[in-house]
N, CA, C and O atoms as a printed pandas DataFrame, in Angstrom:
     atom_number atom_name residue_name chain_id  residue_number  x_coord  y_coord  z_coord
0              1         N          ARG        A               1   98.434  136.352  113.256
1              2        CA          ARG        A               1   99.123  135.189  113.776
2              3         C          ARG        A               1   98.700  133.963  112.979
3              4         O          ARG        A               1   97.520  133.786  112.679
4              5         N          VAL        A               2   99.667  133.121  112.637
5              6        CA          VAL        A               2   99.419  131.942  111.819
6              7         C          VAL        A               2   99.672  130.693  112.668
7              8         O          VAL        A               2  100.643  130.632  113.422
8              9         N          PHE        A               3   98.789  129.702  112.538
9             10        CA          PHE        A               3   98.929  128.432  113.238
10            11         C          PHE        A               3   99.137  127.325  112.215
11            12         O          PHE        A               3   98.452  127.280  111.194
12            13         N          TYR        A               4  100.065  126.448  112.486
13            14        CA          TYR        A               4  100.421  125.362  111.574
14            15         C          TYR        A               4   99.980  124.029  112.152
15            16         O          TYR        A               4  100.004  123.821  113.365
16            17         N          SER        A               5   99.571  123.118  111.252
17            18        CA          SER        A               5   99.168  121.783  111.682
18            19         C          SER        A               5   99.246  120.834  110.491
19            20         O          SER        A               5   99.409  121.258  109.347
20            21         N          PHE        A               6   99.127  119.546  110.786
21            22        CA          PHE        A               6   99.045  118.568  109.711
22            23         C          PHE        A               6   97.739  118.773  108.964
23            24         O          PHE        A               6   96.737  119.194  109.542
24            25         N          GLY        A               7   97.762  118.473  107.681
25            26        CA          GLY        A               7   96.526  118.414  106.915
26            27         C          GLY        A               7   95.882  117.060  107.193
27            28         O          GLY        A               7   95.982  116.541  108.305
28            29         N          ASN        A               8   95.248  116.508  106.227
29            30        CA          ASN        A               8   94.626  115.190  106.347
30            31         C          ASN        A               8   95.706  114.135  106.112
31            32         O          ASN        A               8   95.944  113.728  104.975
32            33         N          VAL        A               9   96.358  113.695  107.187
33            34        CA          VAL        A               9   97.464  112.742  107.061
34            35         C          VAL        A               9   97.157  111.473  107.852
35            36         O          VAL        A               9   96.396  111.514  108.818
36            37         N          PRO        A              10   97.740  110.354  107.450
37            38        CA          PRO        A              10   97.532  109.098  108.179
38            39         C          PRO        A              10   98.144  109.172  109.587
39            40         O          PRO        A              10   99.048  109.968  109.843
40            41         N          ASP        A              11   97.643  108.342  110.471
41            42        CA          ASP        A              11   98.169  108.282  111.837
42            43         C          ASP        A              11   99.648  107.912  111.859
43            44         O          ASP        A              11  100.376  108.332  112.758
44            45         N          ALA        A              12  100.098  107.133  110.884
45            46        CA          ALA        A              12  101.509  106.733  110.833
46            47         C          ALA        A              12  102.419  107.951  110.725
47            48         O          ALA        A              12  103.500  107.966  111.313
48            49         N          ILE        A              13  102.001  108.964  109.988
49            50        CA          ILE        A              13  102.790  110.202  109.868
50            51         C          ILE        A              13  102.812  110.928  111.202
51            52         O          ILE        A              13  103.858  111.434  111.609
52            53         N          ARG        A              14  101.702  110.987  111.877
53            54        CA          ARG        A              14  101.630  111.667  113.179
54            55         C          ARG        A              14  102.464  110.962  114.248
55            56         O          ARG        A              14  102.896  111.594  115.213
56            57         N          ARG        A              15  102.693  109.665  114.083
57            58        CA          ARG        A              15  103.533  108.930  115.033
58            59         C          ARG        A              15  105.014  109.187  114.787
59            60         O          ARG        A              15  105.831  108.992  115.687
60            61         N          LEU        A              16  105.372  109.624  113.581
61            62        CA          LEU        A              16  106.775  109.856  113.245
62            63         C          LEU        A              16  107.196  111.319  113.345
63            64         O          LEU        A              16  108.342  111.613  113.686
64            65         N          PHE        A              17  106.274  112.239  113.048
65            66        CA          PHE        A              17  106.612  113.665  112.974
66            67         C          PHE        A              17  105.647  114.483  113.823
67            68         O          PHE        A              17  104.511  114.079  114.068
68            69         N          SER        A              18  106.125  115.639  114.264
69            70        CA          SER        A              18  105.253  116.604  114.925
70            71         C          SER        A              18  105.458  117.962  114.257
71            72         O          SER        A              18  106.487  118.210  113.629
72            73         N          VAL        A              19  104.468  118.829  114.402
73            74        CA          VAL        A              19  104.527  120.171  113.831
74            75         C          VAL        A              19  104.362  121.180  114.958
75            76         O          VAL        A              19  103.390  121.125  115.712
76            77         N          GLU        A              20  105.307  122.094  115.070
77            78        CA          GLU        A              20  105.209  123.172  116.043
78            79         C          GLU        A              20  104.157  124.156  115.540
79            80         O          GLU        A              20  104.321  124.751  114.476
80            81         N          SER        A              21  103.087  124.326  116.295
81            82        CA          SER        A              21  101.943  125.104  115.799
82            83         C          SER        A              21  102.255  126.586  115.592
83            84         O          SER        A              21  101.634  127.222  114.740
84            85         N          ASP        A              22  103.193  127.151  116.341
85            86        CA          ASP        A              22  103.502  128.576  116.191
86            87         C          ASP        A              22  104.497  128.873  115.079
87            88         O          ASP        A              22  104.437  129.940  114.468
88            89         N          THR        A              23  105.419  127.939  114.804
89            90        CA          THR        A              23  106.482  128.206  113.826
90            91         C          THR        A              23  106.366  127.372  112.553
91            92         O          THR        A              23  106.920  127.747  111.520
92            93         N          GLY        A              24  105.660  126.256  112.613
93            94        CA          GLY        A              24  105.576  125.355  111.469
94            95         C          GLY        A              24  106.753  124.395  111.383
95            96         O          GLY        A              24  106.854  123.626  110.427
96            97         N          GLU        A              25  107.643  124.428  112.368
97            98        CA          GLU        A              25  108.809  123.545  112.363
98            99         C          GLU        A              25  108.363  122.095  112.506
99           100         O          GLU        A              25  107.560  121.756  113.375
100          101         N          ILE        A              26  108.903  121.249  111.634
101          102        CA          ILE        A              26  108.594  119.821  111.649
102          103         C          ILE        A              26  109.705  119.114  112.405
103          104         O          ILE        A              26  110.887  119.313  112.125
104          105         N          ARG        A              27  109.314  118.287  113.367
105          106        CA          ARG        A              27  110.291  117.565  114.178
106          107         C          ARG        A              27  110.041  116.070  114.095
107          108         O          ARG        A              27  108.910  115.608  113.940
108          109         N          LEU        A              28  111.125  115.337  114.202
109          110        CA          LEU        A              28  111.063  113.883  114.217
110          111         C          LEU        A              28  110.795  113.419  115.643
111          112         O          LEU        A              28  111.479  113.852  116.571
112          113         N          VAL        A              29  109.808  112.545  115.830
113          114        CA          VAL        A              29  109.481  112.045  117.167
114          115         C          VAL        A              29  109.729  110.541  117.296
115          116         O          VAL        A              29  109.541  109.979  118.376
116          117         N          ALA        A              30  110.142  109.892  116.228
117          118        CA          ALA        A              30  110.479  108.466  116.242
118          119         C          ALA        A              30  111.579  108.236  115.212
119          120         O          ALA        A              30  111.800  109.069  114.333
120          121         N          SER        A              31  112.256  107.119  115.325
121          122        CA          SER        A              31  113.340  106.800  114.392
122          123         C          SER        A              31  112.786  106.415  113.028
123          124         O          SER        A              31  111.721  105.809  112.916
124          125         N          LEU        A              32  113.538  106.784  111.995
125          126        CA          LEU        A              32  113.183  106.397  110.634
126          127         C          LEU        A              32  114.159  105.330  110.163
127          128         O          LEU        A              32  115.325  105.337  110.557
128          129         N          ASP        A              33  113.696  104.423  109.330
129          130        CA          ASP        A              33  114.520  103.350  108.792
130          131         C          ASP        A              33  114.477  103.419  107.273
131          132         O          ASP        A              33  113.420  103.250  106.666
132          133         N          PHE        A              34  115.635  103.669  106.661
133          134        CA          PHE        A              34  115.733  103.791  105.207
134          135         C          PHE        A              34  115.221  102.539  104.505
135          136         O          PHE        A              34  114.546  102.631  103.479
136          137         N          GLU        A              35  115.542  101.366  105.059
137          138        CA          GLU        A              35  115.110  100.122  104.428
138          139         C          GLU        A              35  113.598   99.936  104.488
139          140         O          GLU        A              35  113.012   99.270  103.635
140          141         N          GLU        A              36  112.977  100.524  105.493
141          142        CA          GLU        A              36  111.522  100.424  105.634
142          143         C          GLU        A              36  110.808  101.395  104.684
143          144         O          GLU        A              36  109.851  101.020  104.006
144          145         N          LYS        A              37  111.278  102.631  104.645
145          146        CA          LYS        A              37  110.693  103.646  103.771
146          147         C          LYS        A              37  111.714  104.765  103.591
147          148         O          LYS        A              37  112.296  105.239  104.567
148          149         N          ASN        A              38  111.934  105.188  102.345
149          150        CA          ASN        A              38  112.962  106.203  102.110
150          151         C          ASN        A              38  112.404  107.577  101.741
151          152         O          ASN        A              38  113.167  108.508  101.477
152          153         N          LYS        A              39  111.085  107.705  101.722
153          154        CA          LYS        A              39  110.485  108.996  101.375
154          155         C          LYS        A              39  109.130  109.128  102.062
155          156         O          LYS        A              39  108.328  108.194  102.081
156          157         N          TYR        A              40  108.896  110.310  102.623
157          158        CA          TYR        A              40  107.604  110.614  103.256
158          159         C          TYR        A              40  107.060  111.887  102.616
159          160         O          TYR        A              40  107.770  112.887  102.514
160          161         N          ILE        A              41  105.818  111.848  102.192
161          162        CA          ILE        A              41  105.155  113.012  101.602
162          163         C          ILE        A              41  103.834  113.199  102.337
163          164         O          ILE        A              41  103.032  112.272  102.448
164          165         N          PHE        A              42  103.621  114.415  102.838
165          166        CA          PHE        A              42  102.385  114.699  103.562
166          167         C          PHE        A              42  102.064  116.181  103.479
167          168         O          PHE        A              42  102.906  116.993  103.092
168          169         N          GLY        A              43  100.846  116.521  103.843
169          170        CA          GLY        A              43  100.376  117.894  103.745
170          171         C          GLY        A              43  100.419  118.633  105.069
171          172         O          GLY        A              43  100.195  118.049  106.130
172          173         N          LEU        A              44  100.710  119.925  104.995
173          174        CA          LEU        A              44  100.638  120.820  106.143
174          175         C          LEU        A              44   99.631  121.910  105.835
175          176         O          LEU        A              44   99.358  122.227  104.677
176          177         N          GLU        A              45   99.093  122.468  106.891
177          178        CA          GLU        A              45   98.079  123.509  106.773
178          179         C          GLU        A              45   98.502  124.703  107.627
179          180         O          GLU        A              45   98.977  124.535  108.750
180          181         N          ALA        A              46   98.329  125.896  107.093
181          182        CA          ALA        A              46   98.566  127.139  107.832
182          183         C          ALA        A              46   97.235  127.886  107.889
183          184         O          ALA        A              46   96.571  128.079  106.871
184          185         N          ARG        A              47   96.860  128.302  109.102
185          186        CA          ARG        A              47   95.565  128.957  109.296
186          187         C          ARG        A              47   95.769  130.231  110.104
187          188         O          ARG        A              47   96.457  130.227  111.125
188          189         N          ASP        A              48   95.166  131.319  109.639
189          190        CA          ASP        A              48   95.263  132.564  110.405
190          191         C          ASP        A              48   93.992  132.785  111.214
191          192         O          ASP        A              48   93.021  132.040  111.082
192          193         N          GLY        A              49   94.011  133.805  112.040
193          194        CA          GLY        A              49   92.867  134.079  112.910
194          195         C          GLY        A              49   91.637  134.559  112.173
195          196         O          GLY        A              49   90.543  134.563  112.737
196          197         N          GLY        A              50   91.794  134.966  110.915
197          198        CA          GLY        A              50   90.663  135.471  110.144
198          199         C          GLY        A              50   89.948  134.414  109.337
199          200         O          GLY        A              50   89.004  134.725  108.611
200          201         N          GLY        A              51   90.381  133.158  109.449
201          202        CA          GLY        A              51   89.694  132.085  108.738
202          203         C          GLY        A              51   90.323  131.682  107.421
203          204         O          GLY        A              51   89.822  130.776  106.755
204          205         N          LEU        A              52   91.424  132.339  107.020
205          206        CA          LEU        A              52   92.099  131.950  105.783
206          207         C          LEU        A              52   93.008  130.765  106.045
207          208         O          LEU        A              52   93.637  130.670  107.099
208          209         N          THR        A              53   93.071  129.852  105.062
209          210        CA          THR        A              53   93.869  128.641  105.194
210          211         C          THR        A              53   94.714  128.438  103.951
211          212         O          THR        A              53   94.246  128.630  102.829
212          213         N          GLY        A              54   95.981  128.043  104.166
213          214        CA          GLY        A              54   96.882  127.698  103.072
214          215         C          GLY        A              54   97.387  126.280  103.281
215          216         O          GLY        A              54   97.465  125.794  104.409
216          217         N          HIS        A              55   97.726  125.626  102.185
217          218        CA          HIS        A              55   98.197  124.250  102.250
218          219         C          HIS        A              55   99.503  124.117  101.482
219          220         O          HIS        A              55   99.744  124.837  100.513
220          221         N          CYS        A              56  100.346  123.186  101.928
221          222        CA          CYS        A              56  101.556  122.861  101.186
222          223         C          CYS        A              56  101.840  121.377  101.345
223          224         O          CYS        A              56  101.317  120.720  102.245
224          225         N          GLU        A              57  102.671  120.870  100.464
225          226        CA          GLU        A              57  103.084  119.481  100.519
226          227         C          GLU        A              57  104.537  119.431  100.972
227          228         O          GLU        A              57  105.374  120.181  100.468
228          229         N          VAL        A              58  104.837  118.553  101.916
229          230        CA          VAL        A              58  106.187  118.379  102.449
230          231         C          VAL        A              58  106.711  117.035  101.975
231          232         O          VAL        A              58  106.001  116.031  102.022
232          233         N          GLN        A              59  107.954  117.019  101.520
233          234        CA          GLN        A              59  108.602  115.759  101.156
234          235         C          GLN        A              59  109.872  115.632  101.982
235          236         O          GLN        A              59  110.718  116.526  101.974
236          237         N          ILE        A              60  110.003  114.524  102.690
237          238        CA          ILE        A              60  111.187  114.242  103.486
238          239         C          ILE        A              60  111.849  113.003  102.897
239          240         O          ILE        A              60  111.252  111.928  102.849
240          241         N          ASP        A              61  113.093  113.168  102.449
241          242        CA          ASP        A              61  113.864  112.059  101.897
242          243         C          ASP        A              61  114.806  111.541  102.972
243          244         O          ASP        A              61  115.540  112.314  103.588
244          245         N          VAL        A              62  114.783  110.233  103.196
245          246        CA          VAL        A              62  115.624  109.593  104.205
246          247         C          VAL        A              62  116.859  109.039  103.506
247          248         O          VAL        A              62  116.745  108.371  102.478
248          249         N          THR        A              63  118.041  109.312  104.058
249          250        CA          THR        A              63  119.269  108.780  103.495
250          251         C          THR        A              63  119.787  107.647  104.367
251          252         O          THR        A              63  119.559  107.627  105.576
252          253         N          ASP        A              64  120.477  106.714  103.750
253          254        CA          ASP        A              64  121.019  105.566  104.451
254          255         C          ASP        A              64  122.470  105.874  104.801
255          256         O          ASP        A              64  123.341  105.821  103.933
256          257         N          GLU        A              65  122.738  106.195  106.067
257          258        CA          GLU        A              65  124.068  106.636  106.472
258          259         C          GLU        A              65  125.056  105.509  106.679
259          260         O          GLU        A              65  126.260  105.762  106.652
260          261         N          ASN        A              66  124.619  104.289  106.881
261          262        CA          ASN        A              66  125.569  103.230  107.166
262          263         C          ASN        A              66  126.074  102.502  105.927
263          264         O          ASN        A              66  126.873  101.574  106.059
264          265         N          ASP        A              67  125.644  102.881  104.738
265          266        CA          ASP        A              67  126.116  102.257  103.496
266          267         C          ASP        A              67  127.182  103.107  102.843
267          268         O          ASP        A              67  127.700  102.744  101.787
């Protein structure tokens, strides 16, 4: 069984996104504003019950829909 979580990320990322620990699905928990920031890059961690850990980098690009 693999558990997913944020790596070493700033609190600002944790206020905007959540990670489902069983599936690794990333969900938005607050609104994003293209004019404020158009790209988010952060690390995720996958850990199994045997102590092995894997890391990946996630990039989320925000598009401006009203232009």
